[in-house]
Predicted model as a PDB file, atoms N, CA, C, CB and O in Angstrom, pLDDT in the B-factor column:
MODEL        1                                                                  
ATOM      1  N   MET A   1     197.900 -41.037 150.362  1.00 61.00           N  
ATOM      2  CA  MET A   1     197.486 -41.632 149.021  1.00 61.00           C  
ATOM      3  C   MET A   1     196.196 -41.000 148.791  1.00 61.00           C  
ATOM      4  CB  MET A   1     197.375 -43.264 148.984  1.00 61.00           C  
ATOM      5  O   MET A   1     195.313 -40.945 149.647  1.00 61.00           O  
ATOM      6  N   GLU A   2     196.096 -40.456 147.447  1.00 74.00           N  
ATOM      7  CA  GLU A   2     195.022 -39.785 147.149  1.00 74.00           C  
ATOM      8  C   GLU A   2     193.770 -40.627 146.921  1.00 74.00           C  
ATOM      9  CB  GLU A   2     195.325 -39.023 146.087  1.00 74.00           C  
ATOM     10  O   GLU A   2     193.898 -41.829 146.691  1.00 74.00           O  
ATOM     11  N   THR A   3     192.553 -40.048 146.972  1.00 86.00           N  
ATOM     12  CA  THR A   3     191.364 -40.794 146.890  1.00 86.00           C  
ATOM     13  C   THR A   3     191.143 -41.566 145.562  1.00 86.00           C  
ATOM     14  CB  THR A   3     190.269 -39.890 147.124  1.00 86.00           C  
ATOM     15  O   THR A   3     191.401 -40.984 144.508  1.00 86.00           O  
ATOM     16  N   PHE A   4     190.696 -42.797 145.549  1.00 91.00           N  
ATOM     17  CA  PHE A   4     190.575 -43.598 144.151  1.00 91.00           C  
ATOM     18  C   PHE A   4     189.409 -43.144 143.713  1.00 91.00           C  
ATOM     19  CB  PHE A   4     190.562 -45.219 144.170  1.00 91.00           C  
ATOM     20  O   PHE A   4     188.521 -42.854 144.514  1.00 91.00           O  
ATOM     21  N   ARG A   5     189.230 -43.004 142.229  1.00 96.00           N  
ATOM     22  CA  ARG A   5     188.027 -42.522 141.574  1.00 96.00           C  
ATOM     23  C   ARG A   5     188.051 -43.430 140.463  1.00 96.00           C  
ATOM     24  CB  ARG A   5     187.988 -40.969 141.174  1.00 96.00           C  
ATOM     25  O   ARG A   5     189.042 -43.443 139.733  1.00 96.00           O  
ATOM     26  N   TRP A   6     186.969 -44.276 140.225  1.00 97.00           N  
ATOM     27  CA  TRP A   6     186.864 -45.300 139.288  1.00 97.00           C  
ATOM     28  C   TRP A   6     186.582 -44.413 138.016  1.00 97.00           C  
ATOM     29  CB  TRP A   6     185.715 -46.437 139.666  1.00 97.00           C  
ATOM     30  O   TRP A   6     186.081 -43.295 138.137  1.00 97.00           O  
ATOM     31  N   THR A   7     186.945 -44.991 136.700  1.00 97.00           N  
ATOM     32  CA  THR A   7     186.789 -44.387 135.479  1.00 97.00           C  
ATOM     33  C   THR A   7     186.561 -45.746 134.594  1.00 97.00           C  
ATOM     34  CB  THR A   7     188.101 -43.390 135.060  1.00 97.00           C  
ATOM     35  O   THR A   7     186.954 -46.826 135.034  1.00 97.00           O  
ATOM     36  N   PRO A   8     185.991 -45.653 133.485  1.00 98.00           N  
ATOM     37  CA  PRO A   8     185.935 -46.826 132.458  1.00 98.00           C  
ATOM     38  C   PRO A   8     187.294 -47.215 132.241  1.00 98.00           C  
ATOM     39  CB  PRO A   8     185.253 -46.461 131.050  1.00 98.00           C  
ATOM     40  O   PRO A   8     187.427 -48.432 132.111  1.00 98.00           O  
ATOM     41  N   LEU A   9     188.349 -46.534 132.162  1.00 98.00           N  
ATOM     42  CA  LEU A   9     189.709 -47.179 131.810  1.00 98.00           C  
ATOM     43  C   LEU A   9     190.251 -47.894 132.942  1.00 98.00           C  
ATOM     44  CB  LEU A   9     190.760 -46.150 131.361  1.00 98.00           C  
ATOM     45  O   LEU A   9     190.962 -48.892 132.821  1.00 98.00           O  
ATOM     46  N   LYS A  10     189.899 -47.359 134.085  1.00 98.00           N  
ATOM     47  CA  LYS A  10     190.351 -48.232 135.341  1.00 98.00           C  
ATOM     48  C   LYS A  10     189.547 -49.584 135.438  1.00 98.00           C  
ATOM     49  CB  LYS A  10     190.102 -47.384 136.767  1.00 98.00           C  
ATOM     50  O   LYS A  10     190.100 -50.621 135.803  1.00 98.00           O  
ATOM     51  N   HIS A  11     188.352 -49.528 135.128  1.00 97.00           N  
ATOM     52  CA  HIS A  11     187.460 -50.779 135.251  1.00 97.00           C  
ATOM     53  C   HIS A  11     188.099 -51.788 134.200  1.00 97.00           C  
ATOM     54  CB  HIS A  11     185.769 -50.443 134.900  1.00 97.00           C  
ATOM     55  O   HIS A  11     188.336 -52.974 134.431  1.00 97.00           O  
ATOM     56  N   ARG A  12     188.343 -51.102 132.976  1.00 97.00           N  
ATOM     57  CA  ARG A  12     188.944 -52.013 131.819  1.00 97.00           C  
ATOM     58  C   ARG A  12     190.164 -52.590 132.309  1.00 97.00           C  
ATOM     59  CB  ARG A  12     189.275 -51.224 130.451  1.00 97.00           C  
ATOM     60  O   ARG A  12     190.365 -53.774 132.039  1.00 97.00           O  
ATOM     61  N   ALA A  13     191.218 -51.806 133.144  1.00 98.00           N  
ATOM     62  CA  ALA A  13     192.360 -52.228 133.633  1.00 98.00           C  
ATOM     63  C   ALA A  13     192.100 -53.343 134.645  1.00 98.00           C  
ATOM     64  CB  ALA A  13     193.081 -51.118 134.169  1.00 98.00           C  
ATOM     65  O   ALA A  13     192.784 -54.366 134.642  1.00 98.00           O  
ATOM     66  N   ALA A  14     191.285 -53.173 135.355  1.00 97.00           N  
ATOM     67  CA  ALA A  14     191.012 -54.120 136.482  1.00 97.00           C  
ATOM     68  C   ALA A  14     190.765 -55.437 135.656  1.00 97.00           C  
ATOM     69  CB  ALA A  14     189.668 -53.652 137.496  1.00 97.00           C  
ATOM     70  O   ALA A  14     191.415 -56.439 135.953  1.00 97.00           O  
ATOM     71  N   PHE A  15     189.931 -55.468 134.721  1.00 97.00           N  
ATOM     72  CA  PHE A  15     189.304 -56.494 134.150  1.00 97.00           C  
ATOM     73  C   PHE A  15     190.461 -57.279 133.497  1.00 97.00           C  
ATOM     74  CB  PHE A  15     188.194 -56.028 133.201  1.00 97.00           C  
ATOM     75  O   PHE A  15     190.552 -58.495 133.660  1.00 97.00           O  
ATOM     76  N   LEU A  16     191.420 -56.517 132.694  1.00 97.00           N  
ATOM     77  CA  LEU A  16     192.420 -57.055 132.011  1.00 97.00           C  
ATOM     78  C   LEU A  16     193.450 -57.745 132.915  1.00 97.00           C  
ATOM     79  CB  LEU A  16     192.990 -56.050 131.214  1.00 97.00           C  
ATOM     80  O   LEU A  16     194.036 -58.758 132.534  1.00 97.00           O  
ATOM     81  N   LEU A  17     193.676 -57.159 134.179  1.00 96.00           N  
ATOM     82  CA  LEU A  17     194.640 -57.578 135.124  1.00 96.00           C  
ATOM     83  C   LEU A  17     194.199 -58.941 135.497  1.00 96.00           C  
ATOM     84  CB  LEU A  17     194.767 -56.627 136.332  1.00 96.00           C  
ATOM     85  O   LEU A  17     195.017 -59.859 135.576  1.00 96.00           O  
ATOM     86  N   ALA A  18     192.904 -59.113 135.735  1.00 96.00           N  
ATOM     87  CA  ALA A  18     192.179 -60.223 136.371  1.00 96.00           C  
ATOM     88  C   ALA A  18     192.148 -61.277 135.311  1.00 96.00           C  
ATOM     89  CB  ALA A  18     190.707 -59.825 136.880  1.00 96.00           C  
ATOM     90  O   ALA A  18     192.274 -62.447 135.672  1.00 96.00           O  
ATOM     91  N   THR A  19     192.008 -61.024 134.163  1.00 94.00           N  
ATOM     92  CA  THR A  19     191.750 -62.189 133.073  1.00 94.00           C  
ATOM     93  C   THR A  19     192.803 -62.408 132.046  1.00 94.00           C  
ATOM     94  CB  THR A  19     190.477 -61.909 132.261  1.00 94.00           C  
ATOM     95  O   THR A  19     192.873 -63.518 131.519  1.00 94.00           O  
ATOM     96  N   GLU A  20     193.611 -61.482 131.717  1.00 91.00           N  
ATOM     97  CA  GLU A  20     194.643 -61.638 130.745  1.00 91.00           C  
ATOM     98  C   GLU A  20     195.792 -62.146 131.201  1.00 91.00           C  
ATOM     99  CB  GLU A  20     194.936 -60.526 130.147  1.00 91.00           C  
ATOM    100  O   GLU A  20     196.260 -61.602 132.202  1.00 91.00           O  
ATOM    101  N   PRO A  21     196.513 -63.268 130.613  1.00 89.00           N  
ATOM    102  CA  PRO A  21     197.734 -63.880 131.071  1.00 89.00           C  
ATOM    103  C   PRO A  21     198.925 -62.969 130.362  1.00 89.00           C  
ATOM    104  CB  PRO A  21     197.775 -65.543 130.641  1.00 89.00           C  
ATOM    105  O   PRO A  21     199.732 -63.558 129.643  1.00 89.00           O  
ATOM    106  N   LYS A  22     199.022 -61.765 130.527  1.00 93.00           N  
ATOM    107  CA  LYS A  22     199.884 -60.938 129.951  1.00 93.00           C  
ATOM    108  C   LYS A  22     200.719 -60.056 131.216  1.00 93.00           C  
ATOM    109  CB  LYS A  22     199.016 -60.029 128.900  1.00 93.00           C  
ATOM    110  O   LYS A  22     200.318 -59.981 132.378  1.00 93.00           O  
ATOM    111  N   LYS A  23     201.736 -59.542 130.775  1.00 94.00           N  
ATOM    112  CA  LYS A  23     202.642 -58.814 131.624  1.00 94.00           C  
ATOM    113  C   LYS A  23     202.027 -57.331 131.716  1.00 94.00           C  
ATOM    114  CB  LYS A  23     204.185 -58.851 131.013  1.00 94.00           C  
ATOM    115  O   LYS A  23     201.275 -56.825 130.883  1.00 94.00           O  
ATOM    116  N   TYR A  24     202.499 -56.742 132.892  1.00 92.00           N  
ATOM    117  CA  TYR A  24     201.993 -55.292 132.994  1.00 92.00           C  
ATOM    118  C   TYR A  24     202.304 -54.462 131.828  1.00 92.00           C  
ATOM    119  CB  TYR A  24     202.572 -54.592 134.191  1.00 92.00           C  
ATOM    120  O   TYR A  24     201.388 -53.787 131.358  1.00 92.00           O  
ATOM    121  N   TYR A  25     203.513 -54.414 131.274  1.00 95.00           N  
ATOM    122  CA  TYR A  25     203.834 -53.635 130.217  1.00 95.00           C  
ATOM    123  C   TYR A  25     202.936 -53.907 128.910  1.00 95.00           C  
ATOM    124  CB  TYR A  25     205.264 -53.842 129.968  1.00 95.00           C  
ATOM    125  O   TYR A  25     202.797 -53.024 128.063  1.00 95.00           O  
ATOM    126  N   GLN A  26     202.376 -55.086 128.793  1.00 96.00           N  
ATOM    127  CA  GLN A  26     201.442 -55.410 127.624  1.00 96.00           C  
ATOM    128  C   GLN A  26     200.082 -54.750 127.939  1.00 96.00           C  
ATOM    129  CB  GLN A  26     201.257 -57.050 127.406  1.00 96.00           C  
ATOM    130  O   GLN A  26     199.476 -54.086 127.098  1.00 96.00           O  
ATOM    131  N   ILE A  27     199.582 -54.991 129.335  1.00 96.00           N  
ATOM    132  CA  ILE A  27     198.275 -54.392 129.434  1.00 96.00           C  
ATOM    133  C   ILE A  27     198.341 -52.853 129.324  1.00 96.00           C  
ATOM    134  CB  ILE A  27     197.623 -54.805 130.746  1.00 96.00           C  
ATOM    135  O   ILE A  27     197.463 -52.192 128.771  1.00 96.00           O  
ATOM    136  N   ALA A  28     199.390 -52.360 129.863  1.00 97.00           N  
ATOM    137  CA  ALA A  28     199.457 -50.746 129.944  1.00 97.00           C  
ATOM    138  C   ALA A  28     199.638 -50.269 128.517  1.00 97.00           C  
ATOM    139  CB  ALA A  28     200.764 -50.152 130.913  1.00 97.00           C  
ATOM    140  O   ALA A  28     199.277 -49.111 128.304  1.00 97.00           O  
ATOM    141  N   ASP A  29     200.140 -50.971 127.489  1.00 97.00           N  
ATOM    142  CA  ASP A  29     200.181 -50.790 126.253  1.00 97.00           C  
ATOM    143  C   ASP A  29     198.905 -50.913 125.520  1.00 97.00           C  
ATOM    144  CB  ASP A  29     201.060 -51.557 125.816  1.00 97.00           C  
ATOM    145  O   ASP A  29     198.636 -50.134 124.605  1.00 97.00           O  
ATOM    146  N   MET A  30     198.027 -51.957 125.921  1.00 96.00           N  
ATOM    147  CA  MET A  30     196.792 -52.019 125.390  1.00 96.00           C  
ATOM    148  C   MET A  30     195.803 -50.894 125.687  1.00 96.00           C  
ATOM    149  CB  MET A  30     196.289 -53.183 125.773  1.00 96.00           C  
ATOM    150  O   MET A  30     194.966 -50.475 124.888  1.00 96.00           O  
ATOM    151  N   LEU A  31     195.995 -50.467 126.902  1.00 97.00           N  
ATOM    152  CA  LEU A  31     195.180 -49.410 127.689  1.00 97.00           C  
ATOM    153  C   LEU A  31     195.676 -47.957 127.133  1.00 97.00           C  
ATOM    154  CB  LEU A  31     195.459 -49.559 129.433  1.00 97.00           C  
ATOM    155  O   LEU A  31     194.918 -46.987 127.118  1.00 97.00           O  
ATOM    156  N   GLY A  32     196.997 -47.907 126.686  1.00 98.00           N  
ATOM    157  CA  GLY A  32     197.471 -46.489 126.302  1.00 98.00           C  
ATOM    158  C   GLY A  32     197.816 -45.740 127.506  1.00 98.00           C  
ATOM    159  O   GLY A  32     197.652 -44.520 127.519  1.00 98.00           O  
ATOM    160  N   VAL A  33     198.297 -46.387 128.562  1.00 98.00           N  
ATOM    161  CA  VAL A  33     198.880 -45.883 129.837  1.00 98.00           C  
ATOM    162  C   VAL A  33     200.287 -46.411 130.202  1.00 98.00           C  
ATOM    163  CB  VAL A  33     197.950 -46.233 130.958  1.00 98.00           C  
ATOM    164  O   VAL A  33     200.719 -47.487 129.788  1.00 98.00           O  
ATOM    165  N   THR A  34     200.914 -45.634 130.947  1.00 98.00           N  
ATOM    166  CA  THR A  34     202.288 -46.214 131.523  1.00 98.00           C  
ATOM    167  C   THR A  34     202.142 -47.485 132.470  1.00 98.00           C  
ATOM    168  CB  THR A  34     203.041 -45.050 132.405  1.00 98.00           C  
ATOM    169  O   THR A  34     201.115 -47.815 133.063  1.00 98.00           O  
ATOM    170  N   VAL A  35     203.319 -48.104 132.494  1.00 97.00           N  
ATOM    171  CA  VAL A  35     203.321 -49.131 133.535  1.00 97.00           C  
ATOM    172  C   VAL A  35     203.142 -48.582 134.885  1.00 97.00           C  
ATOM    173  CB  VAL A  35     204.559 -49.901 133.502  1.00 97.00           C  
ATOM    174  O   VAL A  35     202.468 -49.093 135.779  1.00 97.00           O  
ATOM    175  N   GLN A  36     203.896 -47.357 134.951  1.00 97.00           N  
ATOM    176  CA  GLN A  36     203.878 -46.557 136.375  1.00 97.00           C  
ATOM    177  C   GLN A  36     202.392 -46.311 136.879  1.00 97.00           C  
ATOM    178  CB  GLN A  36     204.641 -45.009 136.223  1.00 97.00           C  
ATOM    179  O   GLN A  36     202.069 -46.344 138.067  1.00 97.00           O  
ATOM    180  N   THR A  37     201.442 -46.032 135.709  1.00 97.00           N  
ATOM    181  CA  THR A  37     200.229 -45.710 135.930  1.00 97.00           C  
ATOM    182  C   THR A  37     199.489 -46.797 136.500  1.00 97.00           C  
ATOM    183  CB  THR A  37     199.694 -45.248 134.842  1.00 97.00           C  
ATOM    184  O   THR A  37     198.797 -46.774 137.517  1.00 97.00           O  
ATOM    185  N   LEU A  38     199.727 -47.781 135.698  1.00 96.00           N  
ATOM    186  CA  LEU A  38     198.979 -49.186 136.035  1.00 96.00           C  
ATOM    187  C   LEU A  38     199.459 -49.570 137.516  1.00 96.00           C  
ATOM    188  CB  LEU A  38     199.433 -50.515 134.865  1.00 96.00           C  
ATOM    189  O   LEU A  38     198.646 -49.873 138.390  1.00 96.00           O  
ATOM    190  N   TRP A  39     200.592 -49.540 137.689  1.00 96.00           N  
ATOM    191  CA  TRP A  39     201.117 -50.063 139.103  1.00 96.00           C  
ATOM    192  C   TRP A  39     200.628 -49.023 140.289  1.00 96.00           C  
ATOM    193  CB  TRP A  39     202.899 -50.157 139.096  1.00 96.00           C  
ATOM    194  O   TRP A  39     200.499 -49.426 141.445  1.00 96.00           O  
ATOM    195  N   ASN A  40     200.387 -47.766 139.946  1.00 96.00           N  
ATOM    196  CA  ASN A  40     199.844 -46.612 141.018  1.00 96.00           C  
ATOM    197  C   ASN A  40     198.381 -47.170 141.221  1.00 96.00           C  
ATOM    198  CB  ASN A  40     199.842 -44.806 140.359  1.00 96.00           C  
ATOM    199  O   ASN A  40     197.924 -47.321 142.354  1.00 96.00           O  
ATOM    200  N   TRP A  41     197.644 -47.477 140.050  1.00 96.00           N  
ATOM    201  CA  TRP A  41     196.279 -47.916 140.361  1.00 96.00           C  
ATOM    202  C   TRP A  41     196.291 -49.174 141.222  1.00 96.00           C  
ATOM    203  CB  TRP A  41     195.489 -48.173 139.068  1.00 96.00           C  
ATOM    204  O   TRP A  41     195.492 -49.243 142.155  1.00 96.00           O  
ATOM    205  N   ARG A  42     197.072 -50.096 140.998  1.00 95.00           N  
ATOM    206  CA  ARG A  42     197.187 -51.444 141.723  1.00 95.00           C  
ATOM    207  C   ARG A  42     197.528 -51.202 143.238  1.00 95.00           C  
ATOM    208  CB  ARG A  42     198.361 -52.383 141.032  1.00 95.00           C  
ATOM    209  O   ARG A  42     197.279 -52.099 144.043  1.00 95.00           O  
ATOM    210  N   GLN A  43     198.058 -50.084 143.630  1.00 95.00           N  
ATOM    211  CA  GLN A  43     198.317 -49.863 144.820  1.00 95.00           C  
ATOM    212  C   GLN A  43     197.116 -49.383 145.866  1.00 95.00           C  
ATOM    213  CB  GLN A  43     199.311 -49.006 144.703  1.00 95.00           C  
ATOM    214  O   GLN A  43     197.178 -49.303 147.093  1.00 95.00           O  
ATOM    215  N   HIS A  44     196.090 -49.113 145.050  1.00 97.00           N  
ATOM    216  CA  HIS A  44     194.803 -48.627 145.910  1.00 97.00           C  
ATOM    217  C   HIS A  44     194.070 -49.746 146.327  1.00 97.00           C  
ATOM    218  CB  HIS A  44     193.788 -47.691 145.126  1.00 97.00           C  
ATOM    219  O   HIS A  44     193.841 -50.513 145.391  1.00 97.00           O  
ATOM    220  N   ASN A  45     193.618 -50.110 147.429  1.00 96.00           N  
ATOM    221  CA  ASN A  45     193.000 -51.184 148.034  1.00 96.00           C  
ATOM    222  C   ASN A  45     191.771 -51.459 147.267  1.00 96.00           C  
ATOM    223  CB  ASN A  45     192.736 -50.937 149.464  1.00 96.00           C  
ATOM    224  O   ASN A  45     191.530 -52.622 146.945  1.00 96.00           O  
ATOM    225  N   GLU A  46     191.042 -50.587 146.972  1.00 96.00           N  
ATOM    226  CA  GLU A  46     189.790 -50.713 146.131  1.00 96.00           C  
ATOM    227  C   GLU A  46     189.979 -51.289 144.782  1.00 96.00           C  
ATOM    228  CB  GLU A  46     189.160 -49.398 145.950  1.00 96.00           C  
ATOM    229  O   GLU A  46     189.198 -52.093 144.272  1.00 96.00           O  
ATOM    230  N   PHE A  47     191.047 -50.840 144.235  1.00 97.00           N  
ATOM    231  CA  PHE A  47     191.239 -51.304 142.846  1.00 97.00           C  
ATOM    232  C   PHE A  47     191.971 -52.987 142.910  1.00 97.00           C  
ATOM    233  CB  PHE A  47     192.331 -50.058 142.014  1.00 97.00           C  
ATOM    234  O   PHE A  47     191.725 -53.780 142.001  1.00 97.00           O  
ATOM    235  N   SER A  48     192.573 -53.247 143.698  1.00 96.00           N  
ATOM    236  CA  SER A  48     193.189 -54.704 143.986  1.00 96.00           C  
ATOM    237  C   SER A  48     191.981 -55.666 144.460  1.00 96.00           C  
ATOM    238  CB  SER A  48     194.432 -54.637 145.265  1.00 96.00           C  
ATOM    239  O   SER A  48     191.914 -56.859 144.164  1.00 96.00           O  
ATOM    240  N   LYS A  49     190.989 -54.931 145.281  1.00 97.00           N  
ATOM    241  CA  LYS A  49     190.035 -55.912 145.581  1.00 97.00           C  
ATOM    242  C   LYS A  49     189.058 -56.219 144.391  1.00 97.00           C  
ATOM    243  CB  LYS A  49     189.287 -55.471 146.784  1.00 97.00           C  
ATOM    244  O   LYS A  49     188.415 -57.261 144.264  1.00 97.00           O  
ATOM    245  N   GLU A  50     189.049 -55.120 143.524  1.00 96.00           N  
ATOM    246  CA  GLU A  50     188.048 -55.302 142.242  1.00 96.00           C  
ATOM    247  C   GLU A  50     189.049 -56.265 141.268  1.00 96.00           C  
ATOM    248  CB  GLU A  50     187.554 -53.568 141.373  1.00 96.00           C  
ATOM    249  O   GLU A  50     188.384 -57.056 140.599  1.00 96.00           O  
ATOM    250  N   VAL A  51     190.159 -56.336 141.105  1.00 96.00           N  
ATOM    251  CA  VAL A  51     190.948 -57.359 140.451  1.00 96.00           C  
ATOM    252  C   VAL A  51     190.679 -58.645 140.950  1.00 96.00           C  
ATOM    253  CB  VAL A  51     192.330 -57.117 140.560  1.00 96.00           C  
ATOM    254  O   VAL A  51     190.338 -59.577 140.221  1.00 96.00           O  
ATOM    255  N   LYS A  52     190.838 -58.740 142.314  1.00 96.00           N  
ATOM    256  CA  LYS A  52     190.546 -60.123 142.883  1.00 96.00           C  
ATOM    257  C   LYS A  52     189.024 -60.522 142.832  1.00 96.00           C  
ATOM    258  CB  LYS A  52     191.029 -60.180 144.394  1.00 96.00           C  
ATOM    259  O   LYS A  52     188.725 -61.714 142.768  1.00 96.00           O  
ATOM    260  N   ARG A  53     188.221 -59.708 142.854  1.00 96.00           N  
ATOM    261  CA  ARG A  53     186.861 -60.169 142.702  1.00 96.00           C  
ATOM    262  C   ARG A  53     186.505 -60.678 141.288  1.00 96.00           C  
ATOM    263  CB  ARG A  53     185.946 -59.068 143.072  1.00 96.00           C  
ATOM    264  O   ARG A  53     185.854 -61.707 141.110  1.00 96.00           O  
ATOM    265  N   ILE A  54     186.977 -59.882 140.280  1.00 96.00           N  
ATOM    266  CA  ILE A  54     186.755 -60.369 138.878  1.00 96.00           C  
ATOM    267  C   ILE A  54     187.496 -61.731 138.625  1.00 96.00           C  
ATOM    268  CB  ILE A  54     187.268 -59.271 137.831  1.00 96.00           C  
ATOM    269  O   ILE A  54     186.967 -62.635 137.978  1.00 96.00           O  
ATOM    270  N   SER A  55     188.776 -61.824 139.182  1.00 93.00           N  
ATOM    271  CA  SER A  55     189.735 -62.935 139.082  1.00 93.00           C  
ATOM    272  C   SER A  55     188.889 -64.267 139.805  1.00 93.00           C  
ATOM    273  CB  SER A  55     191.282 -62.492 139.925  1.00 93.00           C  
ATOM    274  O   SER A  55     188.879 -65.346 139.213  1.00 93.00           O  
ATOM    275  N   ASP A  56     188.314 -64.129 140.886  1.00 92.00           N  
ATOM    276  CA  ASP A  56     187.513 -65.049 141.613  1.00 92.00           C  
ATOM    277  C   ASP A  56     186.396 -65.463 140.783  1.00 92.00           C  
ATOM    278  CB  ASP A  56     187.042 -64.487 142.879  1.00 92.00           C  
ATOM    279  O   ASP A  56     186.129 -66.648 140.584  1.00 92.00           O  
ATOM    280  N   ALA A  57     185.740 -64.486 140.299  1.00 92.00           N  
ATOM    281  CA  ALA A  57     184.523 -64.686 139.483  1.00 92.00           C  
ATOM    282  C   ALA A  57     184.748 -65.598 138.284  1.00 92.00           C  
ATOM    283  CB  ALA A  57     184.005 -63.350 138.996  1.00 92.00           C  
ATOM    284  O   ALA A  57     184.021 -66.563 138.043  1.00 92.00           O  
ATOM    285  N   GLU A  58     185.827 -65.227 137.526  1.00 87.00           N  
ATOM    286  CA  GLU A  58     186.140 -66.023 136.231  1.00 87.00           C  
ATOM    287  C   GLU A  58     186.546 -67.117 136.642  1.00 87.00           C  
ATOM    288  CB  GLU A  58     187.115 -65.502 135.283  1.00 87.00           C  
ATOM    289  O   GLU A  58     186.195 -68.059 135.932  1.00 87.00           O  
ATOM    290  N   THR A  59     187.325 -67.445 137.766  1.00 85.00           N  
ATOM    291  CA  THR A  59     187.883 -68.863 138.100  1.00 85.00           C  
ATOM    292  C   THR A  59     186.673 -69.803 138.302  1.00 85.00           C  
ATOM    293  CB  THR A  59     188.838 -68.860 139.485  1.00 85.00           C  
ATOM    294  O   THR A  59     186.653 -70.905 137.753  1.00 85.00           O  
ATOM    295  N   ARG A  60     185.589 -69.338 139.147  1.00 86.00           N  
ATOM    296  CA  ARG A  60     184.269 -70.033 139.395  1.00 86.00           C  
ATOM    297  C   ARG A  60     183.503 -70.281 138.113  1.00 86.00           C  
ATOM    298  CB  ARG A  60     183.378 -69.197 140.349  1.00 86.00           C  
ATOM    299  O   ARG A  60     182.957 -71.357 137.871  1.00 86.00           O  
ATOM    300  N   ALA A  61     183.489 -69.278 137.337  1.00 85.00           N  
ATOM    301  CA  ALA A  61     183.033 -69.562 136.019  1.00 85.00           C  
ATOM    302  C   ALA A  61     183.522 -70.738 135.139  1.00 85.00           C  
ATOM    303  CB  ALA A  61     183.266 -68.478 135.353  1.00 85.00           C  
ATOM    304  O   ALA A  61     182.806 -71.618 134.663  1.00 85.00           O  
ATOM    305  N   TRP A  62     184.785 -70.614 135.011  1.00 83.00           N  
ATOM    306  CA  TRP A  62     185.685 -71.733 134.415  1.00 83.00           C  
ATOM    307  C   TRP A  62     185.472 -72.975 135.066  1.00 83.00           C  
ATOM    308  CB  TRP A  62     187.168 -71.429 134.515  1.00 83.00           C  
ATOM    309  O   TRP A  62     185.239 -73.917 134.308  1.00 83.00           O  
ATOM    310  N   LEU A  63     185.492 -73.190 136.181  1.00 84.00           N  
ATOM    311  CA  LEU A  63     185.354 -74.097 136.919  1.00 84.00           C  
ATOM    312  C   LEU A  63     183.917 -74.826 136.899  1.00 84.00           C  
ATOM    313  CB  LEU A  63     185.728 -73.598 138.049  1.00 84.00           C  
ATOM    314  O   LEU A  63     183.748 -76.019 137.147  1.00 84.00           O  
ATOM    315  N   LYS A  64     183.073 -74.045 136.614  1.00 84.00           N  
ATOM    316  CA  LYS A  64     181.517 -74.485 136.536  1.00 84.00           C  
ATOM    317  C   LYS A  64     181.453 -75.077 135.083  1.00 84.00           C  
ATOM    318  CB  LYS A  64     180.323 -73.101 136.756  1.00 84.00           C  
ATOM    319  O   LYS A  64     180.837 -76.120 134.862  1.00 84.00           O  
ATOM    320  N   ASN A  65     182.049 -74.442 134.191  1.00 85.00           N  
ATOM    321  CA  ASN A  65     181.844 -74.775 132.839  1.00 85.00           C  
ATOM    322  C   ASN A  65     182.605 -76.153 132.474  1.00 85.00           C  
ATOM    323  CB  ASN A  65     182.330 -73.575 131.957  1.00 85.00           C  
ATOM    324  O   ASN A  65     182.174 -76.962 131.652  1.00 85.00           O  
ATOM    325  N   HIS A  66     183.758 -76.292 133.182  1.00 83.00           N  
ATOM    326  CA  HIS A  66     184.651 -77.403 133.057  1.00 83.00           C  
ATOM    327  C   HIS A  66     184.583 -78.502 134.145  1.00 83.00           C  
ATOM    328  CB  HIS A  66     185.979 -76.879 133.014  1.00 83.00           C  
ATOM    329  O   HIS A  66     185.486 -79.334 134.237  1.00 83.00           O  
ATOM    330  N   ALA A  67     183.646 -78.502 134.863  1.00 79.00           N  
ATOM    331  CA  ALA A  67     183.474 -79.435 135.859  1.00 79.00           C  
ATOM    332  C   ALA A  67     183.126 -80.726 135.210  1.00 79.00           C  
ATOM    333  CB  ALA A  67     182.462 -79.001 136.835  1.00 79.00           C  
ATOM    334  O   ALA A  67     182.465 -80.801 134.174  1.00 79.00           O  
ATOM    335  N   ARG A  68     183.604 -81.741 135.869  1.00 70.00           N  
ATOM    336  CA  ARG A  68     183.128 -83.178 135.305  1.00 70.00           C  
ATOM    337  C   ARG A  68     182.659 -84.005 136.577  1.00 70.00           C  
ATOM    338  CB  ARG A  68     184.448 -84.055 134.461  1.00 70.00           C  
ATOM    339  O   ARG A  68     183.320 -84.371 137.548  1.00 70.00           O  
ATOM    340  N   TYR A  69     181.189 -84.204 136.247  1.00 60.00           N  
ATOM    341  CA  TYR A  69     180.583 -84.919 137.610  1.00 60.00           C  
ATOM    342  C   TYR A  69     180.465 -86.482 137.064  1.00 60.00           C  
ATOM    343  CB  TYR A  69     178.835 -84.193 138.177  1.00 60.00           C  
ATOM    344  O   TYR A  69     180.038 -87.365 137.808  1.00 60.00           O  
TER     345      TYR A  69                                                      
ENDMDL                                                                          
END                                                                             
C-alpha cells in the first residue's frame, strides 16, 4: 500500500465520514470524488484513526452538551 499523504480534501472526507449520517456515495458526491477513492482512503490506517478520533470527539461534545445532572 502506498504512503498516505493528507490533503485538505482528505481531511474534509474524514470529517464528513465521522460526522455525517450519509452513505459513502453521498459523501463521495459532496467531495467530488468516486466511492472507490473514498473507500481507498478508508483502507489507510492513519485515515481510519482520524475518522475515529473525530467521531469520538464529536460524541464527547454531544454528550457534554446534552448531559442532565
